[in-house]
C-alpha positions in Angstrom: 47.3 -0.8 11.8 50.7 0.1 10.4 51.5 0.1 6.8 52.5 -3.4 5.7 56.0 -3.8 4.3 57.8 -6.7 2.7 59.9 -7.9 5.7 58.8 -5.2 8.1 61.7 -5.5 10.6 61.8 -2.9 13.3 64.7 -3.4 15.7 64.3 -2.0 19.2 67.5 -1.2 21.0 68.1 -2.8 24.4 68.4 -0.4 27.4 71.8 0.9 28.2 73.9 -1.3 30.5 72.0 -4.5 29.6 74.2 -5.8 26.7 74.7 -9.6 26.6 77.8 -11.3 27.7 80.4 -11.1 24.8 81.2 -14.8 25.3 77.8 -15.9 24.3 76.8 -16.5 20.7 73.7 -14.9 19.3 70.6 -17.1 19.5 67.4 -16.3 17.6 64.0 -17.0 19.1 61.3 -16.9 16.5 57.6 -16.4 17.6 55.5 -17.4 14.7 51.9 -16.6 14.6 48.7 -16.6 12.6 45.3 -15.7 14.0 46.2 -16.6 17.6 45.0 -13.5 19.4 43.7 -15.6 22.3 47.1 -17.0 23.0 49.8 -14.8 21.6 50.3 -12.5 24.6 51.3 -15.4 26.9 53.6 -16.8 24.2 55.4 -13.4 23.7 55.8 -12.8 27.4 57.4 -16.2 27.8 59.9 -15.3 25.1 60.6 -12.0 26.8 61.3 -13.9 30.1 64.1 -16.0 28.6 67.3 -16.1 30.7 69.7 -16.5 27.8 71.7 -13.3 27.5 72.6 -12.8 23.8 69.1 -13.3 22.4 67.2 -11.7 19.5 63.4 -12.3 19.6 61.7 -12.1 16.3 57.9 -11.7 16.5 56.6 -12.6 13.1 52.9 -12.7 11.9 51.6 -14.2 8.7 48.9 -11.6 8.0 46.5 -12.3 10.8 43.0 -10.8 10.6 42.1 -11.1 14.3 44.5 -8.5 15.9 47.3 -10.9 16.6 50.0 -8.6 15.1 48.6 -5.6 16.9 49.1 -7.4 20.2 52.6 -8.4 19.3 53.4 -4.8 18.3 52.0 -3.4 21.6 54.0 -5.9 23.6 57.2 -5.1 21.7 56.8 -1.3 22.1 56.2 -1.8 25.9 59.2 -4.1 26.4 62.0 -2.8 28.5 64.1 -5.9 28.9 67.6 -6.8 27.8 66.8 -8.8 24.6 66.8 -7.5 21.0 63.2 -7.4 19.7 62.3 -7.4 16.1 58.9 -7.3 14.4 57.9 -8.8 11.1 54.5 -8.7 9.4 54.2 -10.6 6.1 52.4 -8.3 3.6 50.5 -11.3 2.2 49.8 -14.6 3.9 52.6 -17.1 3.0 51.0 -20.1 4.6 52.8 -22.2 7.3 55.6 -23.5 5.1 56.2 -20.2 3.4 56.4 -18.5 6.7 58.7 -21.2 8.1 61.1 -20.8 5.2 61.2 -17.1 5.9 62.4 -17.7 9.4 65.8 -18.6 8.1 66.1 -15.4 6.1 65.2 -13.2 9.1 67.2 -15.0 11.8 70.8 -14.1 12.5 71.7 -16.5 15.3 73.8 -19.7 15.4 70.7 -21.4 16.7 67.0 -20.7 15.9 64.5 -21.5 18.7 61.0 -22.1 17.3 58.1 -20.8 19.4 54.6 -21.3 17.9 52.1 -18.6 18.8 49.9 -20.8 21.1 52.6 -22.4 23.4 54.6 -21.2 26.3 58.4 -21.5 26.6 59.9 -21.9 30.0 62.4 -19.1 31.0 65.4 -21.4 30.7 64.4 -22.9 27.4 66.8 -21.0 25.1 69.7 -21.3 27.5 69.2 -25.1 28.0 68.8 -25.7 24.2 71.9 -23.6 23.4 74.1 -25.4 25.9 73.0 -28.8 24.5 73.7 -27.5 21.0 77.1 -25.9 21.8 78.8 -29.2 22.5 78.2 -31.0 19.2 76.6 -28.5 16.9 73.7 -30.7 15.8 71.1 -29.7 13.1 68.3 -30.1 15.6 67.8 -30.0 19.3 64.5 -31.0 20.9 63.0 -31.5 24.3 59.9 -32.8 26.1 56.7 -30.9 26.8 54.2 -30.3 29.6 50.7 -30.8 28.2 48.1 -28.1 28.8 44.5 -27.7 27.6 43.1 -25.0 25.4 42.6 -22.7 28.3 46.3 -22.9 29.5 45.7 -25.2 32.4 48.4 -27.9 32.8 47.1 -31.4 32.6 49.8 -32.9 34.8 51.2 -35.1 32.0 54.5 -34.8 30.1 55.1 -36.0 26.6 58.4 -37.2 25.2 58.9 -38.7 21.8 62.5 -39.7 22.5 61.8 -43.3 23.4 60.0 -43.8 20.1 62.6 -41.9 18.1 65.5 -43.7 19.7 64.2 -47.1 18.6 63.6 -46.0 15.0 66.0 -47.0 12.2 66.6 -44.5 9.4 64.1 -46.5 7.3 61.5 -46.2 10.1 62.1 -42.5 10.2 61.8 -42.1 6.5 58.4 -43.9 6.4 56.9 -42.4 9.5 54.4 -39.5 9.5 54.7 -39.1 13.3 58.2 -38.1 14.4 59.0 -35.4 17.1 57.1 -32.4 18.4 58.1 -29.5 16.3 57.1 -26.9 19.0 60.1 -28.1 21.1 62.8 -27.6 18.5 65.7 -25.4 17.9 67.5 -25.6 14.5 71.0 -24.9 13.2 70.7 -22.7 10.1 72.5 -25.5 8.2 69.3 -27.5 8.3 68.1 -25.3 5.5 71.5 -24.2 4.0 72.5 -27.8 3.3 69.2 -29.1 2.0 67.4 -26.0 0.7 64.0 -24.6 1.6 61.0 -26.9 2.2 58.9 -27.3 -0.9 55.2 -27.9 -1.0 52.5 -26.4 1.3 50.9 -29.3 3.1 53.8 -30.8 5.1 55.0 -29.7 8.5 58.4 -28.7 10.0 58.8 -31.7 12.3 58.1 -34.2 9.4 61.0 -32.7 7.4 63.5 -31.4 9.9 63.5 -34.5 12.1 64.2 -36.6 9.1 67.0 -34.3 7.9 68.7 -34.3 11.3 68.4 -38.1 11.6 69.7 -38.6 8.0 72.9 -36.7 8.9 73.0 -38.2 12.4 73.0 -34.6 13.9 70.1 -34.6 16.4 70.1 -34.2 20.2 67.4 -34.6 22.8 67.1 -32.6 26.0 65.3 -34.9 28.5 63.2 -32.3 30.3 60.1 -30.4 29.5 60.9 -26.8 28.3 57.6 -26.0 26.7 54.0 -25.9 27.9 52.2 -27.4 24.9 48.6 -26.5 24.1 46.5 -29.4 23.1 43.4 -29.2 20.9 44.4 -26.2 18.9 46.7 -25.6 15.9 47.0 -26.7 12.3 47.5 -30.4 13.2 44.6 -30.5 15.7 41.7 -29.8 13.5 39.0 -32.5 13.7 36.3 -33.3 11.1 32.7 -33.0 12.3 30.9 -34.1 9.1 31.4 -36.7 6.4 32.3 -34.0 3.9 34.8 -32.6 6.3 36.2 -36.1 6.9 36.7 -36.6 3.2 38.4 -33.3 2.8 40.6 -34.1 5.8 41.5 -37.4 4.3 42.5 -35.8 1.1 44.6 -33.2 3.0 46.3 -36.0 4.9 47.4 -37.8 1.7 48.5 -34.5 0.2 50.7 -34.0 3.3 52.0 -37.6 3.0 52.9 -37.1 -0.7 54.7 -33.8 -0.1 56.5 -35.2 2.9 57.8 -38.2 1.1 58.7 -36.2 -2.0 60.8 -33.7 0.1 62.4 -36.5 2.1 63.3 -38.3 -1.2 64.9 -35.2 -2.6 66.8 -34.6 0.6 68.1 -38.1 0.8 69.1 -38.2 -2.9 71.0 -34.9 -2.4 72.8 -35.5 0.9 72.9 -39.3 1.3 72.7 -41.0 -2.2 74.3 -44.1 -0.6 71.1 -44.8 1.3 69.6 -46.8 -1.6 67.1 -48.7 0.6 65.8 -45.5 2.1 65.5 -44.0 -1.4 63.6 -47.0 -2.7 61.3 -47.0 0.4 60.5 -43.3 -0.1 59.8 -43.8 -3.8 57.3 -46.5 -3.0 55.7 -44.4 -0.3 55.4 -41.4 -2.6 53.9 -43.5 -5.3 51.3 -44.9 -2.9 50.4 -41.4 -1.7 50.2 -40.2 -5.3 47.7 -43.0 -6.0 45.6 -42.2 -3.0 45.3 -38.6 -4.2 44.3 -39.8 -7.6 41.4 -41.7 -5.9 40.0 -38.2 -4.9 40.9 -36.4 -8.2 40.0 -39.1 -10.8 38.3 -41.9 -8.9 37.1 -43.9 -11.9 40.5 -44.0 -13.6 42.2 -44.7 -10.3 39.9 -47.6 -9.6 40.6 -49.1 -13.0 44.4 -48.9 -12.3 43.7 -51.0 -9.1 42.8 -54.0 -11.3 46.3 -54.1 -12.7 48.3 -53.6 -9.4 48.0 -55.5 -6.1 49.5 -52.5 -4.3 47.0 -50.1 -5.8 44.1 -52.6 -5.1 45.1 -52.7 -1.4 45.3 -49.0 -1.3 41.8 -48.7 -2.9 40.3 -51.1 -0.3 42.0 -49.2 2.5 40.6 -45.9 1.3 37.1 -47.3 0.9 37.2 -48.7 4.4 38.3 -45.4 5.9 35.6 -43.5 4.1 32.9 -46.0 5.3 33.9 -45.2 8.8 33.2 -41.6 8.2 29.6 -42.0 7.1 27.0 -40.6 9.5 25.5 -44.0 10.1 28.8 -45.6 11.1 29.8 -42.6 13.2 26.4 -42.8 15.1 26.9 -46.5 15.6 30.4 -45.9 17.0 29.1 -43.2 19.4 26.5 -45.6 20.7 29.1 -48.2 21.4 31.3 -45.8 23.3 28.3 -44.7 25.4 27.4 -48.3 26.1 30.9 -49.0 27.4 31.0 -45.9 29.7 
């Protein structure tokens, strides 16, 4: 394994005679990985197969321990195609948000195409996203996906969030914890330059960037699947198997909600202070999430507070009901009901 360096970027020159068209702007495709050795080769090869001419491909690993980076390194060394290929290995694990923020420091293109280490990009993905971007210069361009299982077999179904997003008001977007599919996205560097880096560790790119782009009315949808999207794996796909895991997952969900609403509130106050209703909504959402976290950290004190606030009392009852559903007895009862209905 090579010596780790703080931003270990090794640019590999494209073969002579394969330089991109001078008319095309540089686009960055960022393959972001962490312990995805089972999937990373297909992801990287799909990046190498992109048809967009003036493309830099950054293969970036967040300190994997399963050989993911070594696979990326081998593929980069063997690559003989026209694209610029750069390697980055974070010397210490930054976590998803820390790694995400670093994307913008490493990328040099006018558009950053995001490629998670377990999905497969169609060859025309970068080209299609760039041409959609070039017309209006939005902050975010996103597409649909073809769903595939953990083994890479297409399920035959396509997912698009556009119908839901199109019907959302800005207030709906501010309050929602289910917006677009981050794996389909490409971003203009201004999505960080204008707002600053994402703060906190528990939120996700789609929860912040879709809100930012909607807030500024700079978002475009490409109505075709450009990514084969692997279901059942990844950070947002982890499922609790025991009551203790369920409680831990519930706490993590509320931590994510709190950090998401806090970031959105900061972004809205900075860029759109005129949106007073959205700001008020986010303040209320953040306060509710803060209280839910307090139920885990200081349950007795939090329960006492519920006696003085109808909102907190409702939140307490909601939490108790969710935890009851996680008990082994209730889970077994639900399983029996499912089996009886089969």
